[in-house]
C-alpha beads as a LAMMPS data file, in Angstrom:
LAMMPS data file: protein, C-alpha beads

285 atoms
284 bonds

1 atom types
1 bond types

-500.0 500.0 xlo xhi
-500.0 500.0 ylo yhi
-500.0 500.0 zlo zhi

Masses

1 110.0

Atoms # bond

1 1 1 -6.208 -16.271 -4.480
2 1 1 -6.270 -14.327 -1.489
3 1 1 -3.692 -14.732 1.169
4 1 1 -2.471 -12.699 4.193
5 1 1 0.370 -10.252 4.230
6 1 1 2.403 -12.475 6.198
7 1 1 2.629 -15.127 3.860
8 1 1 3.131 -12.646 0.843
9 1 1 6.089 -10.901 2.585
10 1 1 7.785 -14.157 3.583
11 1 1 7.733 -15.056 -0.061
12 1 1 9.020 -11.785 -1.020
13 1 1 11.842 -12.184 1.630
14 1 1 12.910 -15.569 0.156
15 1 1 13.166 -13.926 -3.365
16 1 1 14.805 -10.778 -2.250
17 1 1 11.959 -8.649 -3.914
18 1 1 8.972 -6.571 -2.720
19 1 1 5.506 -6.294 -3.436
20 1 1 3.423 -3.250 -4.063
21 1 1 0.239 -1.934 -2.235
22 1 1 -2.050 -0.051 -4.337
23 1 1 -4.780 1.913 -3.109
24 1 1 -8.270 1.400 -4.483
25 1 1 -11.609 3.468 -3.857
26 1 1 -14.209 1.717 -6.352
27 1 1 -14.729 -0.727 -8.967
28 1 1 -12.515 0.816 -11.663
29 1 1 -9.593 1.187 -9.343
30 1 1 -9.904 -2.542 -8.352
31 1 1 -10.117 -3.479 -12.055
32 1 1 -6.994 -1.526 -12.669
33 1 1 -4.967 -3.717 -10.201
34 1 1 -6.685 -6.792 -11.622
35 1 1 -5.692 -6.124 -15.102
36 1 1 -2.023 -5.493 -14.081
37 1 1 -1.948 -8.751 -12.131
38 1 1 -3.426 -10.560 -15.124
39 1 1 -0.806 -8.901 -17.554
40 1 1 2.218 -9.399 -15.366
41 1 1 1.264 -12.649 -13.215
42 1 1 2.786 -10.845 -10.278
43 1 1 1.191 -10.459 -6.782
44 1 1 -0.291 -7.384 -5.494
45 1 1 -1.743 -5.785 -2.330
46 1 1 -4.980 -4.167 -2.707
47 1 1 -5.366 -1.438 -0.007
48 1 1 -8.423 0.306 1.010
49 1 1 -7.970 3.073 3.440
50 1 1 -10.185 3.332 6.713
51 1 1 -10.637 6.887 5.493
52 1 1 -12.397 5.851 2.300
53 1 1 -15.246 4.479 4.056
54 1 1 -16.744 7.904 3.563
55 1 1 -16.963 7.082 -0.168
56 1 1 -17.700 3.241 -0.563
57 1 1 -18.985 0.746 2.119
58 1 1 -16.135 -1.594 3.257
59 1 1 -18.391 -4.684 2.652
60 1 1 -18.834 -3.627 -0.929
61 1 1 -15.161 -3.444 -1.616
62 1 1 -14.515 -6.668 0.078
63 1 1 -17.181 -8.275 -1.944
64 1 1 -15.763 -6.791 -5.304
65 1 1 -12.283 -8.078 -4.475
66 1 1 -13.408 -11.513 -3.488
67 1 1 -15.584 -11.871 -6.612
68 1 1 -13.027 -10.687 -8.918
69 1 1 -10.059 -12.656 -7.501
70 1 1 -11.650 -16.042 -6.434
71 1 1 -10.434 -17.763 -9.302
72 1 1 -6.936 -16.118 -9.782
73 1 1 -3.817 -18.232 -9.461
74 1 1 -1.887 -15.087 -8.538
75 1 1 -1.581 -14.294 -4.794
76 1 1 -3.443 -10.989 -3.686
77 1 1 -3.759 -9.664 -0.357
78 1 1 -6.838 -7.339 0.668
79 1 1 -5.514 -4.838 3.010
80 1 1 -7.168 -2.332 5.308
81 1 1 -4.673 0.800 5.198
82 1 1 -4.010 3.357 7.959
83 1 1 -6.871 2.211 10.357
84 1 1 -7.128 3.792 13.944
85 1 1 -10.630 2.607 14.799
86 1 1 -10.742 -0.884 16.251
87 1 1 -14.246 -1.304 15.419
88 1 1 -13.421 -0.497 11.627
89 1 1 -10.530 -2.946 11.627
90 1 1 -12.938 -5.659 13.134
91 1 1 -15.459 -4.957 10.484
92 1 1 -12.833 -5.518 7.808
93 1 1 -11.770 -8.805 9.344
94 1 1 -15.375 -9.879 9.576
95 1 1 -16.014 -9.166 5.797
96 1 1 -12.986 -10.758 4.373
97 1 1 -9.988 -8.555 4.524
98 1 1 -6.826 -10.666 4.848
99 1 1 -4.667 -8.019 6.234
100 1 1 -5.015 -4.678 8.369
101 1 1 -2.832 -1.934 9.300
102 1 1 -3.102 -0.165 12.758
103 1 1 -1.641 3.242 12.566
104 1 1 -0.633 4.401 16.086
105 1 1 2.219 6.417 14.665
106 1 1 1.249 9.822 16.354
107 1 1 0.785 8.049 19.736
108 1 1 3.456 7.804 22.350
109 1 1 5.430 4.271 22.060
110 1 1 3.845 2.613 24.861
111 1 1 0.237 3.361 23.980
112 1 1 1.231 2.355 20.328
113 1 1 2.402 -0.929 21.612
114 1 1 -0.664 -1.543 23.753
115 1 1 -3.252 -0.827 21.066
116 1 1 -1.313 -2.818 18.667
117 1 1 -1.053 -5.890 21.001
118 1 1 -5.095 -5.847 21.090
119 1 1 -5.221 -5.482 17.241
120 1 1 -2.859 -8.351 16.698
121 1 1 -4.754 -10.619 18.987
122 1 1 -8.070 -10.076 17.398
123 1 1 -6.618 -10.192 13.796
124 1 1 -4.451 -13.258 14.291
125 1 1 -7.408 -15.164 15.851
126 1 1 -8.845 -15.007 12.214
127 1 1 -5.431 -15.443 10.430
128 1 1 -5.282 -11.990 9.497
129 1 1 -1.920 -10.156 9.460
130 1 1 -1.137 -6.846 11.059
131 1 1 0.872 -3.976 9.862
132 1 1 2.151 -1.374 12.379
133 1 1 3.680 2.010 11.830
134 1 1 6.444 3.597 13.651
135 1 1 7.508 7.107 12.736
136 1 1 5.070 9.673 11.632
137 1 1 5.379 10.961 8.080
138 1 1 2.424 13.432 7.335
139 1 1 -1.230 13.408 6.608
140 1 1 -2.265 10.477 4.378
141 1 1 -3.749 13.017 1.549
142 1 1 -0.207 14.401 1.379
143 1 1 -0.990 17.590 3.292
144 1 1 1.094 18.888 6.165
145 1 1 4.858 18.898 6.411
146 1 1 6.854 15.672 6.182
147 1 1 8.808 14.734 9.525
148 1 1 12.445 14.838 9.099
149 1 1 13.078 12.220 11.829
150 1 1 13.692 8.600 11.091
151 1 1 12.307 5.632 13.065
152 1 1 14.437 4.876 16.098
153 1 1 16.201 1.273 15.889
154 1 1 15.728 0.455 19.441
155 1 1 12.069 1.726 19.360
156 1 1 11.501 -0.374 16.468
157 1 1 12.970 -3.431 18.086
158 1 1 10.719 -2.848 21.022
159 1 1 7.462 -2.187 19.282
160 1 1 7.928 -5.194 17.027
161 1 1 8.720 -7.798 19.726
162 1 1 6.106 -6.512 22.014
163 1 1 3.309 -5.890 19.854
164 1 1 3.812 -8.979 17.591
165 1 1 2.882 -7.281 14.452
166 1 1 3.634 -8.945 11.068
167 1 1 5.175 -5.832 9.189
168 1 1 6.524 -2.513 10.077
169 1 1 5.848 0.754 8.252
170 1 1 8.996 2.936 8.828
171 1 1 10.102 6.630 8.364
172 1 1 13.404 7.108 6.567
173 1 1 12.716 10.340 4.576
174 1 1 9.534 9.130 2.727
175 1 1 6.306 11.058 2.811
176 1 1 2.797 10.682 1.667
177 1 1 1.516 12.845 -1.370
178 1 1 3.732 14.575 -4.083
179 1 1 7.243 15.455 -2.928
180 1 1 8.218 19.089 -2.778
181 1 1 11.815 18.227 -3.754
182 1 1 13.663 15.186 -4.585
183 1 1 13.071 12.570 -1.636
184 1 1 16.395 11.750 0.125
185 1 1 16.036 8.422 1.916
186 1 1 18.191 7.652 4.563
187 1 1 19.552 4.375 3.420
188 1 1 21.945 3.891 6.309
189 1 1 19.035 3.995 8.902
190 1 1 17.115 1.498 6.462
191 1 1 20.106 -0.774 6.811
192 1 1 20.341 -0.624 10.588
193 1 1 16.665 -1.183 10.858
194 1 1 16.650 -4.115 8.548
195 1 1 19.570 -5.700 10.468
196 1 1 17.661 -5.508 13.968
197 1 1 14.270 -5.856 13.233
198 1 1 12.765 -9.197 12.773
199 1 1 9.653 -8.578 10.664
200 1 1 9.363 -7.182 7.029
201 1 1 9.520 -3.567 6.653
202 1 1 7.192 -1.272 4.777
203 1 1 7.676 2.146 2.915
204 1 1 4.907 4.176 2.718
205 1 1 4.744 7.337 0.368
206 1 1 6.814 5.528 -2.442
207 1 1 5.141 7.648 -5.121
208 1 1 7.799 9.972 -6.610
209 1 1 10.867 7.985 -5.433
210 1 1 13.143 7.068 -8.197
211 1 1 13.061 3.529 -9.506
212 1 1 16.828 3.222 -8.639
213 1 1 16.175 4.240 -5.086
214 1 1 12.956 1.750 -4.807
215 1 1 15.509 -1.146 -5.828
216 1 1 18.190 -0.013 -3.493
217 1 1 15.403 -0.016 -0.677
218 1 1 14.465 -3.623 -1.801
219 1 1 18.307 -4.581 -1.571
220 1 1 18.361 -2.920 2.045
221 1 1 15.199 -4.940 3.304
222 1 1 12.048 -3.067 2.129
223 1 1 9.375 -5.813 1.193
224 1 1 6.380 -3.704 0.771
225 1 1 5.829 -0.310 -0.988
226 1 1 2.672 1.738 -0.694
227 1 1 1.879 3.500 -3.897
228 1 1 -1.117 5.723 -4.145
229 1 1 -0.415 9.159 -5.577
230 1 1 1.266 8.070 -8.664
231 1 1 -1.620 5.829 -9.746
232 1 1 -4.319 8.291 -8.753
233 1 1 -2.799 11.136 -10.579
234 1 1 -2.101 9.014 -13.679
235 1 1 -6.099 8.362 -13.663
236 1 1 -6.651 12.063 -13.311
237 1 1 -4.581 13.057 -15.884
238 1 1 -5.979 10.449 -18.383
239 1 1 -9.582 11.886 -17.643
240 1 1 -8.324 15.310 -18.483
241 1 1 -6.666 14.220 -21.608
242 1 1 -9.572 12.088 -22.886
243 1 1 -11.997 14.840 -22.163
244 1 1 -9.826 17.310 -23.899
245 1 1 -9.704 15.247 -26.913
246 1 1 -13.531 14.551 -26.996
247 1 1 -14.982 18.134 -26.377
248 1 1 -18.776 18.444 -26.072
249 1 1 -19.193 19.896 -29.390
250 1 1 -17.592 16.876 -31.055
251 1 1 -19.012 14.239 -28.868
252 1 1 -22.048 15.224 -26.980
253 1 1 -22.946 11.495 -26.251
254 1 1 -19.688 10.829 -24.551
255 1 1 -20.466 7.931 -22.135
256 1 1 -19.101 7.941 -18.592
257 1 1 -18.029 4.347 -19.076
258 1 1 -15.984 5.042 -21.919
259 1 1 -14.113 7.759 -20.262
260 1 1 -13.573 5.743 -16.936
261 1 1 -12.391 2.533 -18.879
262 1 1 -9.397 4.795 -20.543
263 1 1 -8.317 6.097 -17.175
264 1 1 -8.626 2.436 -15.751
265 1 1 -6.258 1.206 -18.512
266 1 1 -3.793 3.973 -18.020
267 1 1 -4.011 3.191 -14.241
268 1 1 -3.445 -0.386 -14.631
269 1 1 -0.185 0.243 -17.034
270 1 1 1.247 2.447 -14.131
271 1 1 0.669 -0.381 -11.696
272 1 1 2.258 -3.076 -13.918
273 1 1 5.279 -0.790 -14.377
274 1 1 5.674 -0.574 -10.678
275 1 1 5.105 -4.342 -10.229
276 1 1 7.861 -5.227 -12.640
277 1 1 10.291 -2.948 -10.404
278 1 1 9.197 -4.427 -7.191
279 1 1 9.569 -7.961 -8.301
280 1 1 13.204 -7.180 -9.564
281 1 1 12.295 -7.920 -13.039
282 1 1 13.281 -4.870 -14.385
283 1 1 16.707 -3.652 -13.280
284 1 1 17.486 0.214 -13.470
285 1 1 20.675 0.709 -15.427

Bonds

1 1 1 2
2 1 2 3
3 1 3 4
4 1 4 5
5 1 5 6
6 1 6 7
7 1 7 8
8 1 8 9
9 1 9 10
10 1 10 11
11 1 11 12
12 1 12 13
13 1 13 14
14 1 14 15
15 1 15 16
16 1 16 17
17 1 17 18
18 1 18 19
19 1 19 20
20 1 20 21
21 1 21 22
22 1 22 23
23 1 23 24
24 1 24 25
25 1 25 26
26 1 26 27
27 1 27 28
28 1 28 29
29 1 29 30
30 1 30 31
31 1 31 32
32 1 32 33
33 1 33 34
34 1 34 35
35 1 35 36
36 1 36 37
37 1 37 38
38 1 38 39
39 1 39 40
40 1 40 41
41 1 41 42
42 1 42 43
43 1 43 44
44 1 44 45
45 1 45 46
46 1 46 47
47 1 47 48
48 1 48 49
49 1 49 50
50 1 50 51
51 1 51 52
52 1 52 53
53 1 53 54
54 1 54 55
55 1 55 56
56 1 56 57
57 1 57 58
58 1 58 59
59 1 59 60
60 1 60 61
61 1 61 62
62 1 62 63
63 1 63 64
64 1 64 65
65 1 65 66
66 1 66 67
67 1 67 68
68 1 68 69
69 1 69 70
70 1 70 71
71 1 71 72
72 1 72 73
73 1 73 74
74 1 74 75
75 1 75 76
76 1 76 77
77 1 77 78
78 1 78 79
79 1 79 80
80 1 80 81
81 1 81 82
82 1 82 83
83 1 83 84
84 1 84 85
85 1 85 86
86 1 86 87
87 1 87 88
88 1 88 89
89 1 89 90
90 1 90 91
91 1 91 92
92 1 92 93
93 1 93 94
94 1 94 95
95 1 95 96
96 1 96 97
97 1 97 98
98 1 98 99
99 1 99 100
100 1 100 101
101 1 101 102
102 1 102 103
103 1 103 104
104 1 104 105
105 1 105 106
106 1 106 107
107 1 107 108
108 1 108 109
109 1 109 110
110 1 110 111
111 1 111 112
112 1 112 113
113 1 113 114
114 1 114 115
115 1 115 116
116 1 116 117
117 1 117 118
118 1 118 119
119 1 119 120
120 1 120 121
121 1 121 122
122 1 122 123
123 1 123 124
124 1 124 125
125 1 125 126
126 1 126 127
127 1 127 128
128 1 128 129
129 1 129 130
130 1 130 131
131 1 131 132
132 1 132 133
133 1 133 134
134 1 134 135
135 1 135 136
136 1 136 137
137 1 137 138
138 1 138 139
139 1 139 140
140 1 140 141
141 1 141 142
142 1 142 143
143 1 143 144
144 1 144 145
145 1 145 146
146 1 146 147
147 1 147 148
148 1 148 149
149 1 149 150
150 1 150 151
151 1 151 152
152 1 152 153
153 1 153 154
154 1 154 155
155 1 155 156
156 1 156 157
157 1 157 158
158 1 158 159
159 1 159 160
160 1 160 161
161 1 161 162
162 1 162 163
163 1 163 164
164 1 164 165
165 1 165 166
166 1 166 167
167 1 167 168
168 1 168 169
169 1 169 170
170 1 170 171
171 1 171 172
172 1 172 173
173 1 173 174
174 1 174 175
175 1 175 176
176 1 176 177
177 1 177 178
178 1 178 179
179 1 179 180
180 1 180 181
181 1 181 182
182 1 182 183
183 1 183 184
184 1 184 185
185 1 185 186
186 1 186 187
187 1 187 188
188 1 188 189
189 1 189 190
190 1 190 191
191 1 191 192
192 1 192 193
193 1 193 194
194 1 194 195
195 1 195 196
196 1 196 197
197 1 197 198
198 1 198 199
199 1 199 200
200 1 200 201
201 1 201 202
202 1 202 203
203 1 203 204
204 1 204 205
205 1 205 206
206 1 206 207
207 1 207 208
208 1 208 209
209 1 209 210
210 1 210 211
211 1 211 212
212 1 212 213
213 1 213 214
214 1 214 215
215 1 215 216
216 1 216 217
217 1 217 218
218 1 218 219
219 1 219 220
220 1 220 221
221 1 221 222
222 1 222 223
223 1 223 224
224 1 224 225
225 1 225 226
226 1 226 227
227 1 227 228
228 1 228 229
229 1 229 230
230 1 230 231
231 1 231 232
232 1 232 233
233 1 233 234
234 1 234 235
235 1 235 236
236 1 236 237
237 1 237 238
238 1 238 239
239 1 239 240
240 1 240 241
241 1 241 242
242 1 242 243
243 1 243 244
244 1 244 245
245 1 245 246
246 1 246 247
247 1 247 248
248 1 248 249
249 1 249 250
250 1 250 251
251 1 251 252
252 1 252 253
253 1 253 254
254 1 254 255
255 1 255 256
256 1 256 257
257 1 257 258
258 1 258 259
259 1 259 260
260 1 260 261
261 1 261 262
262 1 262 263
263 1 263 264
264 1 264 265
265 1 265 266
266 1 266 267
267 1 267 268
268 1 268 269
269 1 269 270
270 1 270 271
271 1 271 272
272 1 272 273
273 1 273 274
274 1 274 275
275 1 275 276
276 1 276 277
277 1 277 278
278 1 278 279
279 1 279 280
280 1 280 281
281 1 281 282
282 1 282 283
283 1 283 284
284 1 284 285
């Protein structure tokens, strides 16, 4: 059952929990999310980044997700992640995405607001939710230095009220990719943002943050966490382990689908672990 992001985050707010957004790139990564959803019976956000269109057609990803989840009783969102090109956003809306993210975080505030307003108008006409971002982190692939500055409260209020976005991604010490040291989230700033901003808050770069800090972030208003690196590296680690355990000399007829299935199962377990945390089903002592 596909719903939009606004509906999902409204339910999360009512239940004082959050929902994970898991990046997908192909059939196997989508199946990993599906298996986690079926195991936990918990909702999920399936995120396909604008940059991934170089690897897979956006229409193909939409078709796979709709086919796999059309009979699911658990709510799922199909989300376009970190999009900057309005034509790609329109393409996603037209082929069945239920949520899009416009990333104008590198732009001056006024330009980010103006662009976001146009995306919101286009998306809302099709009952598609919009996530905006205020406070640049670093490159999506984890490269570059993470910004030390946090999202300003007054800017966040101004941006969300004028743009009309349904969710806001913020910067409070989080970063994309692998953290070079233990992440130090600014919970005091998160509390201020939650108290002043009316729409749900989103934390990107959640891989590598301790489960205890993730739960604290939920208590202070985060309703959506983006997880990519930990799931991706889990899959790569699984592939390396499986290939090391099955060298060519012992298994020259090893099939690709067998290797991928093992990686998929490990990724699914990692996703399910995060889902339990975000749903407040598993408390950290």
